[in-house]
C-alpha positions as CSV (number, residue, x, y, z in Angstrom):
1,K,-5.1,14.6,148.5
2,G,-5.1,13.4,145.2
3,Q,-1.6,11.7,145.4
4,T,0.3,9.6,143.5
5,V,2.6,7.0,143.8
6,I,4.9,6.1,141.6
7,L,6.7,2.9,142.0
8,F,9.5,0.6,140.0
9,L,9.7,-3.2,139.6
10,R,13.0,-4.1,138.7
11,K,14.0,-7.5,137.8
12,K,16.1,-9.5,141.4
13,E,18.5,-10.1,139.2
14,E,19.2,-6.6,138.4
15,P,18.4,-4.4,141.2
16,D,19.7,-1.2,139.1
17,K,18.2,-1.5,135.6
18,P,15.0,0.2,135.2
19,Y,12.3,-2.7,133.9
20,Y,8.3,-1.2,134.7
21,T,7.1,2.0,136.4
22,I,3.8,1.6,137.6
23,E,1.6,4.9,139.1
24,V,-1.1,5.0,141.8
25,K,-3.5,7.5,142.2
26,E,-6.1,7.3,144.8
27,D,-5.8,3.7,145.3
28,V,-6.2,3.1,141.3
29,L,-3.3,1.8,139.2
30,R,-3.6,4.1,136.4
31,Q,-0.6,3.5,134.1
32,C,1.9,0.3,134.1
33,H,4.8,1.1,131.5
34,G,8.2,-1.0,130.4
35,F,11.5,1.2,130.5
36,G,11.0,3.8,127.4
37,N,7.5,2.8,126.5
38,E,8.2,-0.6,126.4
39,D,5.5,-3.2,127.0
40,K,6.7,-6.2,125.3
41,D,7.4,-8.4,128.5
42,Y,4.1,-7.6,129.9
43,N,2.8,-11.0,129.7
44,K,5.4,-11.7,132.1
45,I,4.6,-9.6,135.2
46,K,1.0,-9.6,134.5
47,S,0.0,-11.8,137.5
48,F,2.1,-9.6,139.1
49,V,0.1,-6.7,138.1
50,E,-3.4,-8.5,138.2
51,S,-2.0,-9.9,141.8
52,F,-1.0,-5.9,143.2
53,K,-4.7,-4.5,141.1
54,R,-6.5,-6.8,143.7
55,V,-4.6,-5.5,147.1
56,I,-4.9,-1.9,146.1
57,K,-8.5,-2.7,145.3
58,S,-8.9,-4.1,148.6
59,R,-7.7,-1.6,150.4
60,H,-9.8,1.1,148.9
61,E,-12.5,-0.5,150.3
62,K,-11.4,-0.8,153.7
63,T,-11.2,2.6,154.3
64,K,-14.3,3.4,152.8
65,I,-16.4,5.4,154.6
66,A,-20.1,5.0,154.7
67,V,-22.8,8.2,154.5
Protein backbone atom coordinates (compact mmCIF):
# COMPACT_ATOMS: atom_id res chain seq x y z
CA LYS A 1 0.00 0.00 0.00
CA GLY A 2 2.91 2.36 0.59
CA GLN A 3 1.08 4.29 3.28
CA THR A 4 2.89 6.94 5.24
CA VAL A 5 2.05 7.71 8.85
CA ILE A 6 3.00 11.10 10.30
CA LEU A 7 3.27 11.34 14.08
CA PHE A 8 3.62 14.48 16.15
CA LEU A 9 5.66 14.19 19.32
CA ARG A 10 4.75 16.87 21.87
CA LYS A 11 5.95 17.74 25.36
CA LYS A 12 3.45 16.81 28.03
CA GLU A 13 3.68 20.28 29.57
CA GLU A 14 3.26 22.00 26.16
CA PRO A 15 0.77 19.84 24.22
CA ASP A 16 -0.14 22.58 21.73
CA LYS A 17 3.45 23.47 20.82
CA PRO A 18 5.13 21.55 17.95
CA TYR A 19 8.21 19.60 19.08
CA TYR A 20 9.13 16.69 16.75
CA THR A 21 7.55 15.18 13.64
CA ILE A 22 8.12 11.51 12.85
CA GLU A 23 7.45 9.84 9.50
CA VAL A 24 6.84 6.09 9.32
CA LYS A 25 6.45 4.38 5.94
CA GLU A 26 6.18 0.64 5.35
CA ASP A 27 7.08 -0.06 9.00
CA VAL A 28 10.32 1.93 8.79
CA LEU A 29 10.99 5.18 10.63
CA ARG A 30 11.94 7.41 7.68
CA GLN A 31 12.35 10.84 9.27
CA CYS A 32 12.42 12.48 12.67
CA HIS A 33 12.84 16.25 12.74
CA GLY A 34 12.38 18.93 15.33
CA PHE A 35 10.13 21.93 14.78
CA GLY A 36 11.55 24.01 11.93
CA ASN A 37 13.89 21.09 11.12
CA GLU A 38 15.94 21.86 14.24
CA ASP A 39 17.32 18.81 15.98
CA LYS A 40 19.02 20.50 18.93
CA ASP A 41 16.93 18.47 21.44
CA TYR A 42 17.34 15.12 19.65
CA ASN A 43 19.43 13.66 22.52
CA LYS A 44 16.45 14.27 24.83
CA ILE A 45 14.16 12.09 22.70
CA LYS A 46 16.74 9.63 21.34
CA SER A 47 15.79 6.80 23.74
CA PHE A 48 12.10 7.24 22.83
CA VAL A 49 12.90 7.13 19.12
CA GLU A 50 15.08 4.03 19.50
CA SER A 51 12.31 2.27 21.49
CA PHE A 52 9.78 3.30 18.87
CA LYS A 53 12.00 1.87 16.10
CA ARG A 54 12.12 -1.47 17.95
CA VAL A 55 8.32 -1.54 18.22
CA ILE A 56 7.98 -0.83 14.49
CA LYS A 57 10.57 -3.48 13.61
CA SER A 58 8.89 -6.05 15.86
CA ARG A 59 5.48 -5.31 14.32
CA HIS A 60 6.95 -5.61 10.83
CA GLU A 61 8.60 -8.96 11.61
CA LYS A 62 5.34 -10.34 13.00
CA THR A 63 3.46 -9.44 9.82
CA LYS A 64 5.96 -10.89 7.33
CA ILE A 65 4.54 -13.69 5.23
CA ALA A 66 6.75 -16.68 4.59
CA VAL A 67 7.07 -17.56 0.91
